[in-house]
N, C-alpha and C positions, 0 to 999 in steps of 0.2 A: 400162802398168807404171809403176813409180815414177820420178819425175824429180827431180833435185836441183840446187840453185843453187850451183855451185862454180866457181871460176875455171878457165879453160882452161889446162892445163899440157901441154906437149909430151910424147910418149911414153905408155906404158901400163904397167900392172902386172898380172901374171897371178895367178890364185888359187894358193895353196900348201897342200899337205896338212900338217896339224898333229895330233899326238896320236892316232895310229892305235890301235885297240883290239885288235889281234892277232886271236885266234880267238874273242873274246868277242862277244856280241850287241851290235851298235852301230848308231847312227843317224848319218847324215851331215848336218851343218849347214853351210850356206854363208852366211857373215855379211859384211855390208858393212863395210868398214874404210876410214877416212880420218882423217888428222890434219893440222892446218894447220902442223905443225912441220917436216915433212921435205920439203915441196915436191913430193910424189909424187901421182900420180893416185889416185882411189879404186880399190879392188880388192875381190874376194870372197875371203875366206880360208876354207878348208875344214877343218872339225873333225869327227873321228869320236868319238862319245861312247858309252861303255859304258852301255847302258840298264839293266843289272842293278843298277847303283849310282846311278841317276839318278831323280829324281821324274818325275811324269807330264806336267808342264807345260813349255812352251817356256822359261819363265823359269827353271825348275829346271835346264835344260840350259845356259842362258847363265851361271848362277851357277857351275855345275860347270866350264864351260870357263874362266871367269875364275879360279876357285880352284885348279884342278888342271892346266890346260893353258897358258893364255895370260893372264897377269895384266894385260896392257896393254889388253884388250878393255874398252870403255867403254859403259855403258848406264845408264839411270835405273831405279830400283825403290824401293819403299817397303813398302806394306801387304801385298802378295801375296794380297789378298782381293778384287780387282776394285773397290776403293773409291776409291783415291787417283788413279788415272789415270796414274801416273808411268811405267809400263812400256809405254805405247802405242807401237806400231811396226808396220811392214808385214811380215806373215808370210804366206808362200805367196800373195802378191799381194793380201792383204786387210789393211786397217787394223784392228788389234784390240789387246787387252791380252795381253801375253806370259804373265801370271799366270793367265789364264783359258783360254788356248789349249792344248788337249791335243795332245801330240806325235802321238798315235795318229790324230788327225784329218787329218794330212797324209800323202799318199802319196808315197813317194820321198824325195829330198833336200829338206830344209827350208831355204828361202831367206829370209833375214831382212834387212830394210832399215830405215832410219829412216822416220818419217812423211814422205810425199812432199810436194814443192813447198814445203819449208821449208828455210832455210839450215841447214847442218849444223855443229854445234859440234865434234863428234868422234864417229866411229864411228856408234852408234845414237842419239846425242843430238841432237835438232833444237833450233834456236834458237826459242823461243816468246815472244820479247820482244814482237812485234807483237800476237799474239792476246791476251796478258795486258794489254797497253796498251788494246786494244779492249774487253776486259772492264771495265777500270777506267773507261773512257769512258762506259759506260751506267749507272754508279753502282748496282751490284747490291746494294742493301740497302733495307730498309723505310724509307719516309719518311712522316712524319706532321706535320700542322699543328695538331692539337688537343692539349689538355693530356694528358700521359701518364696512363694509368689507374693505380690503386693496385696492381692485379694484372696478369695477362696480358691481351693484346688478344684478345678472343673472336672465334671464327668459328663459323658453323653448319656441320653436317656437309656440307651442299650446297655451301657456299662453299669448304670445305676440299677437297672432291672435285674442284673445278676446277683444283687444283694438281697432281693426279696426272698423271704423264707429263712434268712440268716440273721438279720439284724433284730428281728422281733423277739429273740430269746431273752427271757427275763431272769435267767439263772435261778429258777426255783428248785432245780435238780430233781424234779419229778421223774424225768426220763432216766437220768443217771442212776437213781435208786430203784428203778424198775428193770435195770439191765443185768442179767445173770453174769455176763462177763465181768462187769464191775464188781458184783458181789464177791467173786472168787479172786480177782486179781486187781483190786482197786488201788493197790500200792504201785502197780506198774502200768495199768491201763487207764488212760485219762478219762474215759467215759464219753457218752454221746454229747453232753452239754459242752464240755471243754473242747472236744474235737470240732464241734460246730463253730465255736468261737474262733478256733484257729483258722478254719477254712474261710470264715467271714472276712478275715484280713488278707488271706491269700487271694481271694476272689475280688478284692477291692482294687480297681485300676489305679488308684492314687497311692497305693502302698508300693514303695520302691525297694524294700528289703529283699524281695525275691528276684530282683533284676540280675543278680549275679548267677542265676541258674539254680540256686539252692532253694527250690520251691517248698521243701518240706522242713525248713529250719525251725518253724514254730513247733511242729509236732515232735521233731527230734529233740529239741531243747526241753520240751515238756516231759518226755519219757525219762529224762535223767534227773528230773527235779519234781517228781510227782508227790513225794512225801516230805513235809516240812522237817527240818532238823530240830 
């Protein structure tokens, strides 16, 4: 199950029921709560959401809880289309996007935690400082040594096909925070998301930085700059 890096604090906090739906059709959500401001241990708060007035996705329920029941609930969101990766979290024991996770896919109470094995900023918001620093360390952009062309840099259909399965990554870090190797050695191991980004440029026929024969330069540079100073 999810594990979180939080300071040990004596005592504990129990879950509390909030916003009961009366006789209406409702779904129970148990949401991880923690704030660095009050000195209390993490807890699971329980919310009962009227599904007759809620959208089908877990993100819809979180927005409804924040807007109508508990405005202090904190989480990230942006596009609501599975493109930005902002609403990545652990739902029903699986790292996924809240905007693409159907409430109907979960049987029973829905338990929601932040991405595991990351420091928590507040509630469902993980601190992604290290993975973003690791992304910067591999320099994820096209590099060239030749004179820029007057128009676009061309690729054959075969060369472009080599990028399929690589460019689609939205950097939600669901895979990275599911990886045991990253849990134990995240300060040295870049993790699957960043390694995929590194290979995406190595596999790009337009990238000329590998022409010198140093085909692993991105990964090597990343291994020495995995943790921000």
